[in-house]
N, C-alpha and C positions, 0 to 999 in steps of 0.2 A: 323592336326590342322594347320591353317595358322596364323603365328604371325602377329600382326598389324604392319603396315608400318608407321614409324614416319616421318612426313614431316619436313624438315629442317625449323627452325625458326631463324631469325637473333639473334645472341647472344647479350645480353645486357651487359653493363659495369658491372652491379652488378653480373651477372653470372660468370664473370671472376674470382671472388674471391672464388667461391665454389671449394672444393677439389673434383676432379674426374679425370678420366683417361687423360683428356686433359690439366689438370693444375698441374700435378705432378712435372714438372720442376719448376714452380713458387713456389709450396709448398716447395720443396727442397731448393730453393734459399732463401726464406723468413726465414725458420727455421735456416738455416746455418748463415744467417746474424744476427739473434737474438742471436744464440749461440756464435757467434764471439764477439758481444758486451759484453755479460756476461763474457766470457773468458777473455777479455781485462781488465774488471773491477776487476775480481778476481786476475789476474796476477799483477795488479798495486796497489791494495789496501795496504796502509801503516798502516791501523788500522781497527778496526771492524766497525767504525762509523765516520761520519764527524762532529757530534755534532750539526747538523742542528736543529733549533727550529721550532715548528709548525707555529709560526707567520712569519717565513721566507719562508717556503715552501708553505703554504696555498695560498698566492696570486698568485703564479705561476700556481697552479692547477686550481684555480678559474677563471683565465684569459683565459683558453682554451675554445674555442667555439666548443662544441661537435656537433653542427649542421652544421659545416663547415669542412668536412674532408680534410685531407692533400693530399689524393689520391696518396701517394707515400710511400713505405715501408721505405726507407732510412730516409725521413723526419719525419715519425712517430717514428722511432727508435731514431733519434736525440732528438726529444721532450721528449720521454720516458727517455732518459738518463738524461735530465735536471730535470724532476719532480720525478724520482724514482731511477734509477740505481746509479746515482752519490752519492746519500745520503742513499742508502740501508744499512741495518744492516747486516753485513757479518758474518754469523755463522761459516764459514770455518776459520776465522782468529783466531790464537791461543790465542789472548787476549780478545776474547769474552767469558766472564765468568759469564754471567747473568742468563738467564732462561734455561728451559729444552728444548733448541734448539740445535740440533746436526748438524755437517757437514754431508753431504750426500755422499754416495758411487756412483761411476759412473754407475755400472750396474742398480741401481735404477733409475738414470736419463734416461738411455736408456729405461727402462720400462715406465717412464713418457711420453717420446716422442711417444712411440708406442701406449699406451693406449689412449692418447688424440687425436691422429689422427684417429684411428679406431673408438673411441668413443662408445664402447660397453656400454650398460646399464645393470646393474646387477640384475634388478628386475625379469626378466623371461628368460627362456631358449631360446625363439625365438628372444631375443635381445642380447644374449651373447654367446650361444653355449659353446665352450671350455673354455671360461672365467669362467663360472659357475663351471666347473669341477676343474679348477686350484684353484679357491678360496676355494672350499670344500676340496681339497687335502691339502692346507695350514692350514686350520682349523684343520684337522685331525692331521697334523704334530705338530702343536702347542699344541693341547690337549694331544698328546702323550708325548711331552716334559714336560708338566705340570704333567702328570700322572693321568688324570681325569678318565681314564677307557674307555671301549669299547662302552659305551652308550653316550659318550660325543659328543657335536656338538657346533656350534656357527656361527657367521657371522661377516664380516668386518663392521666397523663403521667409523664415521668421526673423532673420537677421544675419549679420556678417559671420558670426560663429558657425551657423548652419551652412551658409554659402561656402565658407572655406572648407568645412568638412565634406560637403558634397563634391566640390571640385577635386579635393585630394583623394576621395574615393574613386572618382573617375580616372584620375591619374594612376592610382595604384592598380586598378584593373587593366588599364592600358599597358602598364609595365609588366603585368603578369599574363598578358594575352597569350593564349595557346598553352599555358601551363596546366597540367593535370593536377588533381588533388595532392598527390605526393610531391610533385615539383613545387607546388604553391607552399606547402609546409616547409620545404627546404629553402625556398627563395625569400619568404616573408621576412625572416630576421635580417636579411641582407639588404633590405630596401632602405633608402635614405631620402630625406627631404632637406634641401638647402634653403635657409632663410636668413633674414637679417637679425642682428641683435636688437634692432629697434622695431622688429615686426610684432605682430599681435600674438598674444598667448594662445589664441585658438589654434594656431598651427601645432603647438605641442599637444594640446588637448585632442585635436583630430588624429594625430599620430597614435595616441594611446587608444582612442576609440576604434581605430582601424587595425588594431592588433599588431602594430609595428614594434620593433625592439625599443627598450627604454632610451637607447642612444641614437634613435633613428633620426632625430632632428639635428642637423649640422648647422650651427649658428656661425654666421660670417660677421665679423666685427665691422663696424662702420668707420668711415673716416671722420675727421673733425666736423664735417657738415652733416653728420648723422645719417648718411646715405650708404646703402650697400655698394661695395666696390665690385665692379664687373670682373676685374682681374682676380679678386679673391674668390668669386663664384667659380670662375674657370679653374682656378687652382684646386678648389674642393671637389669639383666634379672629377678632375684628373686623379686626385689623391684617392677618392673613393673607388674609382675603376681599377687603380693599381692594387688596391686592397681586396678586389673581388666583390665590391659592393655596387649596387645599382641605384643611381639617383632617379627616383621616380618623378620628382618635380623640384623646380626652383620656385620659391614664393617671393615675389617682389612686392613692394608696398607703395601705393600711391596715396600717401597721407598717413604717416605713422601716428599712432595714438599719442605718444609722448611729445613728439617734436613737430608734427605736421609736415614732415619732409617727404619728398618724392624720390624714390630710387631712380637711377638713370635707366629708364625702361628700355630705350632703344638699344643701348649697349648690352644690357642683360639679355634682351631678346636675341641679339646676335650670338652671344655665348651659347644660349640654349639651342638656337637653330643649328649652330655648328656642331654641337654635342648631341643633338637629337633628343633633348630633354624637354619634357612638358614644362611650360611656363604658366604659372598662375599669378595673376596680379590682384592683390587685395586692395581694391579702390573703394572700400566701404566709406571712407572719409572723403577722399578726393574726387568721388564721382560727380560732385557738383560742378567740377570743371568741364564736364561734358556739355553744359549749357552756358558756360561763361562767355560773355561777349569779348573778353580781353585776355583770358588765361588758358584757353583750350590747349595751346601749344605745350603747356606743362605736362600733358599726358601723352606727348608724342612717343610712339613705341608701343602703347597699350594695344594698338590694333594688331600687333604681332603675337599677342598672348593666346594660349590655348583655352584658358578660362579666366573669367573676371568676376569678382565680387563687387556689387554695388549696394549701398544702403541709402535708399531714398529718404529714410527717416533720420538721416544725419544732415545731408547737405541739399536735399530737395524740399526741406521744411514740411515733411510729412509726419503724421502721428505714427507712433510705434504700433504695429510692425509694418514695415514696407521695405523689403529687400529682394534681391534677386541674384542668382548665379547664372552666368552666360558662358556658352562654349562656342568655339570656332567651328567645330564639326558636330552637328546634331546627332550623329551616329553614336558618339561616345555616351550620350544620355541613356543608352540601352543598359548600361551597367547598373542603373538604379531601377530597372523595370522588373516587376513581378506581376504575372497575370493571375488573377483570382476569378474563378468561374462566376461567383456571385456579383462581382464588381466590374472588372475590365477584362473579360475573356479575350484571348488572342485573336479570335475571329473579328473583333471590332476594328482591329488595325486594317484588315483588308477591306472592311466595309467603310473605311474613311471616317470613323467616329473618333473625334478628338478627346481623349481622356488625359487630363493633366497628371493624374496619378502615375502614368507611365514614365514620367520624367522626375517625379518628386520623391524625396525621402519621407514626406508626410503623406498621410491618407486624407483624413478630414482636414480641410484647410480653408481659412477665411478668404474672402474676395478682397484682399488688401489692395489689389491693383486698381480698384475703383477710385481710391483716394487720389492716386497719381493721375488717373484718367481725367477726373473732374478738374484737377489742378491745371493740367495742360489745356483742357477745353475752355476753362474760364480765364486763366492767366496767360498761358503760353510759356514755352521754354525760355524765351529771352527774359521774361520777368523773373523767373526763378534764378537764372544766371546773374541778373543784376543784383538780386539780394545776396547771392553768394559772393559776388565781387565786393559788395559793401563790407561783409565781415572780414574778408581777406585784407581789404584796405585798412580797416580799423585795427586789425592785429598788427599790421606793419607799423602803424602810428604808435600803438602801445609798446611795441618792441623798441622803437626809437626813444620814446619817452622814458621807459624804464632804464634803457642803456645810458641815457644822458643824466640820469639821477644818481648822485654819488652814494645814495643809500642802497642801491641795488646793483646786482650783477645779472647779465643776460647771457643765455647760450645762443647757439646758431639761430638766425632768423628762419621763420617758417615760410614755405611756399604757400601755405594755406592760412589758417586762422588761429594758430597756437603760439603762445609766448611762454617760454620756460625761463624763469628768473628766480632770484632769491634776494632776500634782505641780507646785506653784508657790508656795512660801512667799513671804510679803511681801518685796519687794525683789529677787526673783530676776529677772534679765533674761530677756526672752522667748526669745531665741535659746538661752540656757543651759537654760531649762526644756524647750525642744524636744528638745535633745540628751539631757538627763537622762531624759526620759520614754521616748525611744527606747531608751536604754541599759537602763532599768529593765525594759521589756518583754522585751528579749532576755535579760537576766540572770535574770529570773524564770523564763522558759521553760527556760533552761539548768540551773537548779537543780532542775527537775522538781517543785517544790512547788506551783506554780499556773501556769495559762495564762490570759492576758488578751489582748484584741485591741487594735488601735491604729487610728487614723484621723487624717486632717487636716481641720481645720475652720477656715475663713477663713484658710488659710495656716499654721496653727499645729498642732503635734503634740499629739494627745490620746490618752488611753487609754480603753478601753471594756470594761465588764462586760456580757456578755449572759447573763442569769440564766435558764437553762432547766431547772435541776435543783431540784425541790422539796426535796431534802435539803440544799441549800446553806443554811447558817444565817447569822445575823448575825455570829456569832463567826468563821465562815469569811471573811466579808467584811472584818471588822476585821483579821484575820490577814494577808490579802492586801494590804490598804492599808498595813499596817506594813511588809511586805516591800518594796512599791513605794517607800515613803518612804525605807527604808534604802538600797536600790540607787541611787535617784535622788540622794539626799543625798550619798552617798559619791562618786558620779560628779561632782556639782556641786562638791564640795569639792576634788577632785583637779583638775578642769578649771580652777577659779579659781586654784589654786596654781600650776599649770603654764601658765596663760593659754591653755588650749585653747578654740578657738571653732568647730571643725568638728564638725557632728553625726556621731554614730556610727550604724552600721546594726545 
């Protein structure tokens, strides 16, 4: 066979930007230049944020003419520095204490660089090859860490919200198994999901996307420890059945977003087993305990779940995105399968060709598993667990410090790395404390010295530390508490003097 001869065509300026064997030096130079910019910003950041306001930054972005390229990498990086890097929120900084954003480990960044350049797509074997096997191996490893058993399986996702949606789709289809189209239309409005008042909002979002009734999510109130009560779960399942309703799933949480609390998984699993109800455990936050040398027992009972959400990009120190949904019985993943002749025809199953799109809600999908793979191969799981233990220890110290400080009130301690508290010295009216805490959070972010989160609990305004940086010291915590007290106290003094009573945003 004679191979075709390609006649030379004059290269265009546009082709010079494609990555191929002739442009690898340009690729190396461009990526190195970008990494250098980020490294310089990280090395010189004096705080987690500059405090820039949307109205300050928006005109700079709006003024850029995207139809007129700069045609120079250095110029583009200079511009990017002005509209993004200079004012980026730096999760690596020890005084970033706001949301569930972690600093990232270097092996994972190496994985990010490799996967984006190779650009494998995880839908089919002929687009990914070894990437498919690596992802499947990591799913097996995670399922074994959870203890789901030999029939377990799963797939990587974009994050906890997608993982929860995926799991509840499978649970819905299991609840409707055997129902014809007419029966499905009749049964669908009668399906219910039982979850905790402290659970993630993605449960409500999933119910809406799955076509369930507006009242489909049954919220169980928590006890003073902010954990879902097994007796209340059993009560709601019985109540629903008496009303002719079907509970398609109970969603327990291993690491609530607001409180970092872990529901009593083993007891809830027993309720679900007795009732024959699907148990989903949202361990997006608490999955770091799977590799903890000292705290793995806090997840006891998770091995009894029918499905589990894990977010490696929260507590495994991975870059976004890196998440997965896992199931006890791989057969349930068939509910997300659709065979397309051009992509994954059904015959490929009998031929033993592993196509991940058969399990996924997504089609084109990044090889995000590579980041975790390189992290495990370079660091090992024990090292990740040690880092997670550090942030849990620091949060416990922060809770004790804030609780012993007469300027603050604290809520229930977290099993993980969250501290919920507020500024309220003795004698401060509740409404004034609400406004002062709101102001303190905004003023702190505007200063750029620290970033903390806020939430409402029982109708009152609280602040929240989410400690996910092992480099955050107890001195950092003390410094931020002092800043909060200073901002809140100054606001309260002014408000009292001027008789202000309206909360500020």
